[in-house]
C-alpha positions, 0 to 999 in steps of 0.5 A, a space after each residue: 781678852 774679855 774687853 776685846 770680846 766686849 768691843 766686838 759684841 758692841 760693834 756687832 750689836 751696833 751693825 744690827 741696830 743700824 740694819 733694824 733702823 733701816 728696815 723699820 724706816 722703810 716699813 714706816 714710809 710705806 705705811 705712811 704712803 698707804 695712809 696718805 693714799 687711802 680715802 678713809 684709812 681704817 683704824 687698824 691701819 692708823 694703829 699700825 702706823 703709830 706702832 711703827 712710828 713709835 718703834 722707829 723713834 725708839 730705835 733712833 733714841 737708842 742709837 743716839 744714846 749708844 752714839 752710833 752713826 750710820 757713817 761708821 758702817 757704810 
């Protein structure tokens, strides 16, 4: 019975991970557009872009390590 719960929790976490990746990707693309449209982007804007980009790539690595694909949840 314990192992069934473990599988359920894994699926739940994987769904949450995919949802988080989608949200961070959306934020990253938005931030990137802001920097591209700026004539002279502020240092704060550039730092925020780097943080979001790093977060996105970290989450992608985590999904790859867990062998999660978006096809499973769509």
